[in-house]
C-alpha positions, 0 to 999 in steps of 0.5 A, spaced: 476 413 278 471 416 281 467 410 279 471 406 283 471 410 289 463 410 289 463 402 288 468 402 295 464 407 299 458 401 297 462 396 298 465 398 304 457 400 307 455 393 305 461 389 307 458 386 313 451 384 311 450 376 312 454 371 308 447 368 305 445 376 302 448 379 295 452 384 295 455 385 289 456 392 286 451 390 280 445 390 285 447 398 286 442 403 283 443 410 284 437 414 282 436 422 283 429 420 286 432 416 290 439 418 293 446 421 290 453 418 291 454 422 297 448 419 301 450 414 306 446 410 302 446 401 303 443 396 298 441 389 302 440 383 298 436 378 299 438 370 298 436 365 303 439 368 310 434 366 316 432 373 317 425 373 322 425 380 321 426 387 317 431 390 323 434 384 323 436 384 315 439 389 316 442 389 323 450 387 320 450 393 316 455 398 320 451 403 324 444 399 323 442 394 329 435 391 331 430 393 336 430 386 337 424 386 342 424 379 342 425 374 336 419 376 333 419 384 332 425 388 330 425 395 327 431 398 324 434 402 329 440 407 325 446 411 329 441 409 335 435 412 332 428 409 330 421 409 331 418 415 329 425 418 326 426 412 322 421 412 316 420 406 313 418 404 306 415 399 301 417 401 294 418 408 295 411 408 300 411 408 307 407 402 311 410 404 318 403 404 323 403 402 330 410 399 330 413 407 330 409 408 336 410 401 340 416 395 339 412 390 340 408 391 334 413 389 328 414 391 321 410 387 316 415 383 313 416 378 307 424 375 309 423 370 303 422 374 297 424 381 299 429 382 293 433 388 297 432 393 302 435 400 301 438 404 307 439 411 307 443 412 315 444 421 312 438 424 315 433 423 309 427 429 311 428 432 304 425 426 301 421 422 305 418 428 311 420 428 318 419 421 320 426 421 315 430 425 321 434 420 322 434 416 315 430 410 312 429 404 310 426 402 303 423 395 301 423 393 295 417 388 295 418 385 288 411 385 286 411 390 281 416 389 274 418 396 272 422 392 265 419 387 262 422 380 264 427 376 260 423 370 259 415 369 258 414 365 265 419 363 270 416 360 278 420 359 284 419 354 289 422 355 296 421 350 302 425 351 308 425 346 315 428 350 321 432 347 327 430 352 332 428 356 326 422 358 322 419 353 318 418 356 311 414 355 304 413 360 299 411 360 291 413 366 287 410 367 278 411 371 273 408 371 267 408 376 261 407 377 255 414 379 252 412 385 250 406 390 254 403 386 260 408 383 266 403 379 272 407 377 279 404 373 284 407 372 291 404 366 296 409 365 302 408 362 310 412 361 316 411 359 322 415 356 329 412 354 335 418 357 340 425 358 340 430 355 345 435 359 349 442 357 352 439 358 360 435 362 363 430 367 360 431 372 365 439 375 366 443 373 371 443 381 374 436 380 375 437 376 382 444 379 384 443 386 383 436 387 385 439 389 392 445 394 391 451 394 396 450 401 398 442 398 400 435 399 398 432 397 391 434 398 384 426 398 382 427 400 375 432 393 374 426 390 378 421 393 373 425 391 367 426 384 370 419 383 372 420 382 379 417 383 385 423 386 389 422 388 397 426 389 404 422 387 410 424 389 417 425 383 421 426 383 428 432 379 431 429 374 436 437 373 438 439 380 439 437 381 447 439 376 453 432 376 456 426 374 455 421 378 458 417 375 464 411 380 463 410 380 456 410 372 457 404 373 462 400 378 458 401 376 450 396 381 449 400 388 451 405 385 446 406 390 440 410 385 435 415 380 437 421 385 439 416 385 446 418 379 448 424 380 448 429 385 453 436 388 455 434 388 463 435 382 467 429 384 471 423 389 470 417 393 473 410 393 472 405 397 476 409 395 482 411 388 481 418 386 479 419 380 475 425 376 474 427 375 467 429 369 465 435 368 459 434 367 452 437 362 450 437 364 442 442 370 444 447 372 440 452 377 444 453 383 437 448 381 432 443 387 430 436 388 432 433 388 425 435 384 420 432 385 412 428 379 409 429 380 402 423 378 397 425 376 390 419 374 387 418 372 379 412 376 376 412 373 369 416 366 369 423 364 368 424 360 363 429 354 362 432 353 355 426 354 352 423 362 351 416 362 353 410 364 349 415 366 342 410 362 337 410 365 331 406 365 324 406 370 318 403 369 312 403 373 305 399 373 299 401 379 294 399 380 287 401 385 282 401 387 274 404 392 269 402 395 263 408 398 259 407 403 253 413 407 249 414 412 253 412 408 261 409 404 264 403 403 269 403 398 275 397 396 280 399 392 286 395 388 293 399 385 298 396 382 304 400 381 310 398 378 316 402 375 323 401 374 330 406 372 335 407 371 343 411 376 346 416 373 351 418 374 358 413 379 359 407 381 362 401 385 361 399 385 368 404 388 373 400 384 379 400 387 386 405 385 391 404 378 393 399 376 388 398 370 385 403 371 379 400 364 375 394 368 374 398 372 370 396 373 362 401 372 357 401 378 351 400 376 344 400 380 338 395 380 332 396 384 325 394 385 319 396 389 313 392 390 306 396 395 301 393 398 294 398 401 291 399 404 283 405 406 280 406 410 273 412 412 269 412 417 264 417 419 259 417 426 257 411 428 260 412 436 260 417 441 257 423 441 260 421 434 264 425 428 262 420 423 267 415 424 272 414 418 277 406 417 280 405 412 287 399 412 290 397 407 295 392 406 301 395 402 307 390 399 312 394 396 318 390 393 324 394 391 329 391 388 337 395 385 343 392 380 346 392 379 354 392 371 353 384 370 349 382 377 351 384 383 347 386 389 351 386 394 345 387 395 338 389 400 333 387 401 325 392 405 322 389 408 315 393 412 310 392 414 303 398 417 300 400 421 294 406 423 290 408 426 284 417 427 282 419 430 276 425 429 273 427 436 269 432 435 264 439 435 264 443 441 263 450 441 263 453 437 269 446 439 273 440 434 274 435 434 279 428 433 281 421 437 284 416 433 287 409 434 292 406 430 296 400 428 300 399 424 306 393 422 310 391 418 316 387 416 320 388 413 327 382 409 331 382 404 337 378 400 341 379 396 348 380 397 354 387 397 356 388 404 351 392 409 351 391 413 344 386 417 342 383 418 335 387 422 331 387 424 324 393 427 321 395 430 314 401 431 312 403 436 305 410 437 302 414 440 296 420 437 295 426 439 290 434 436 289 439 438 284 446 434 283 452 438 279 456 433 276 464 434 274 469 430 273 472 427 280 466 432 283 459 432 285 455 436 289 448 436 291 442 440 295 435 440 297 430 442 300 423 441 303 417 444 305 412 440 310 406 442 313 403 437 318 396 437 322 393 433 328 386 433 328 383 429 335 376 426 333 371 426 338 371 418 341 371 415 349 379 415 350 380 419 356 385 422 359 389 419 365 389 423 372 396 425 372 397 426 364 400 432 362 394 434 358 387 436 361 383 437 354 386 435 347 387 439 342 389 440 335 395 441 333 399 443 327 407 444 324 411 448 319 417 444 317 423 446 313 429 442 311 434 443 307 442 439 305 448 440 301 454 435 300 459 433 295 464 428 294 472 430 291 476 425 288 484 426 291 488 423 287 488 416 283 487 412 291 483 417 295 476 420 296 472 424 301 465 425 301 461 430 306 454 432 307 451 438 312 443 437 313 438 442 317 432 437 318 425 438 322 421 433 325 413 434 328 411 430 334 407 424 333 400 423 335 404 418 341 408 424 343 403 429 343 397 425 345 398 419 349 396 417 356 394 411 361 399 404 360 403 402 355 405 396 356 410 395 351 414 401 353 414 398 360 411 405 362 405 409 364 406 414 358 404 421 358 404 425 352 404 432 352 400 437 346 405 443 347 411 440 344 415 443 339 418 440 333 425 437 333 431 440 329 437 436 327 443 439 325 447 434 322 454 433 319 458 427 317 465 426 313 467 420 310 474 417 308 474 413 302 480 409 300 481 404 294 487 400 290 488 393 288 481 390 291 483 393 298 477 398 299 477 402 306 471 407 308 471 411 315 465 414 316 465 420 323 458 423 324 454 429 329 447 430 329 445 436 334 438 436 336 434 442 338 428 440 343 430 432 341 424 428 344 424 423 350 421 420 355 423 423 362 422 418 369 418 421 374 421 418 380 414 416 381 410 409 379 402 408 378 397 404 381 400 398 377 407 399 379 409 402 372 414 408 372 410 414 371 414 418 364 412 424 361 414 426 353 420 431 354 424 435 351 431 437 351 438 438 346 442 432 345 448 431 341 448 425 337 455 422 335 459 417 332 463 413 327 463 407 322 470 404 320 470 398 315 475 395 310 475 389 305 480 386 301 477 381 294 482 375 293 483 372 286 484 364 288 485 361 281 482 355 281 480 355 288 475 361 286 475 367 289 475 370 297 472 376 300 474 378 306 472 384 311 471 387 318 468 393 321 467 397 327 461 402 330 459 405 336 455 411 337 453 416 343 447 419 344 447 425 350 443 430 353 446 437 352 446 441 360 441 437 362 436 440 368 437 437 375 430 432 373 434 429 367 441 428 370 437 425 377 433 421 373 434 419 366 442 421 366 446 424 361 445 418 356 440 415 352 437 408 356 438 402 351 443 406 347 445 400 341 452 398 344 459 398 340 460 393 336 466 389 332 464 385 326 468 380 320 466 376 315 469 371 310 466 369 303 468 364 299 464 363 292 466 358 287 463 355 280 456 353 284 458 353 290 457 359 296 461 359 303 460 365 308 462 365 316 460 372 320 462 374 326 460 380 330 462 381 338 457 386 341 461 390 347 459 391 354 455 398 354 460 404 357 455 409 356 449 408 360 443 411 362 438 412 368 431 410 369 432 413 377 437 408 377 443 407 373 442 401 368 445 395 369 450 393 363 450 385 361 456 382 358 458 382 352 457 376 346 459 375 340 454 372 334 457 367 330 453 365 323 454 361 317 451 359 310 453 354 304 450 353 298 450 349 292 447 350 285 445 343 282 444 344 274 437 343 271 436 335 269 429 337 266 427 342 261 422 344 265 426 346 271 431 352 269 434 351 276 436 348 283 440 351 290 440 347 296 443 351 301 444 351 310 443 356 314 447 357 321 446 362 327 449 364 334 453 358 333 456 360 339 450 358 344 450 366 346 446 368 352 446 374 347 442 381 350 443 387 345 444 393 350 438 396 346 433 391 347 427 393 351 426 386 353 434 385 354 432 382 362 427 378 360 428 375 353 435 373 349 435 372 342 434 365 340 440 360 342 443 356 336 440 355 330 439 351 323 435 352 317 436 347 311 432 350 305 431 349 296 430 353 291 427 350 285 426 355 279 421 352 273 
């Protein structure tokens, strides 16, 4: 029965993944070095869904959303946490670069040939370090074979044609000698010129709520909408009953329009009496001054088309594995490059009254080269049953363009090495010990730099142990980690209003641990619980950033005196499984000491960007995830799976000081909203079809950017997919599959509350993609 309850936990975690995803239970492999059954692990398979980003692939997992920085950049947001709190890996090695610090930089991602993605929604610092304090995401690229393939060769050709979705082409090939060598090759390309949207690119609140009824201007909303909002006080010529005759005769004495009008029928100047004629425009009771509310677009407000939303992505990879009696050794080379526009967004916050038509759009150019060695050896030394080695070099270069001109460019050059030893099982006890090393150099160039050149070295040792009994399982883990930031000599200059006067090296010693358990409660119920204490060192942007950082729409100022974060997390899950009906309910509380956030100063810099400083406060993140699933056997009509879910998260400061409460509020701005989802999947023989619906509620828990956030309307995202397998008509063709995807079928004006661009760039409107996969 324990296996059934574990299956229920996994199934409920992935129940609302897109209908195209292969979420059948046999794809789930739980290994000691990956996770235990006590973790909140989700395996999301990749079939034919029209994913644009890694965040988009995972956004229907309960508790996970996409950052949605436009349609071309979306990172996973796990329980309101993202960036350098969610570790992103590919084949077990980190691929985080500038994407962890700057939301407009996409995570390098191949939507065609990724095999699957595993998501750990619990703190994963024991296994993957402080940058996994909010969880981890591990992409299985499929570049390396970890077992000999079933046939000596296989080729796969993928062609996709999109309507408001990207066109895509890809080729994948494996060839091997069925004995000891297996080689994979992957080539893919995606492209789209622009995305269509159902209405205007800017939300209606950018016009209706810039000037609150109580008076003044909502400057935070104006900045987010990229608007010029001003109030001019204009003298009302109809407010006074007479025209001043002296001023009419002596206009050089006037100080303004108000000088020519008066409440008196006559006036005396230098002993002479002047009779003032009646003001023909006079309207009794009208105010002396009226307000002229100026509301001008700094960036264009597009209609029907999302401007500057082009996208191109290419991927080329090769990997070869040599198998021998006691294991394997594999090497791979992977190259990804992308270029895309950041829609509705300008790097230039031009001054009031400027010619905004001269504003230049923002583009991003991204290139990543990755070289890896992976090895697995059985019985390497006494008392250990296996050893796993991973070594990689990741070169990630990201540049922001201002029109055709480079604004800034950063290179993240990272070397990683990790050794994991699984010790032999001793009765109910199994586990592993590991050591890891990571060295990263950050170098930048360009006139709009906001980061200095920094070298970071991370060394760690970790231990995980598991106790397995009939009907129960318990685990524990510990990690000791040291992080050192070394400032390198460069031309970088700190802004005059920066918190740092001179940049200095920093080092942090981190200790993290977790304990957990899973217990069966009779034949139908099970529970699992986890407690963790995790630490994360501040990253280079939080310590050293200075100057305008346009992707966060702020003048960002770091503080090198910041302390390490400490999170104490408690998570509890109730499971139920009976005759094809599964239920999972999870509640969690994460209490942070020294939680890092960008605090508003209440001031603006010369370019009208709000001035924000990295600060710390105690914070509590809490929420729940509930899901149900029912499998139905329809006999000769096939099989049906019905599922539904709901999730909610709150990120709230504990006892905020008066400045935090006034400028930033109690809740974290831009939190993911409450969601309700449902999914229907039908399958019979060679046919498969599915429809999913996810309702994003209007946000009730609002933060502040001096002014309180303005919530946007709720929306419902409805998607579908249908596919058909065809039997091959040739001995050279082993399979053909044709499929049709549809997304946002209701053509909703979809603006997720956690999207930094929610006021100026909605998600793409109704879209379709037809494709064929040919296997040879």
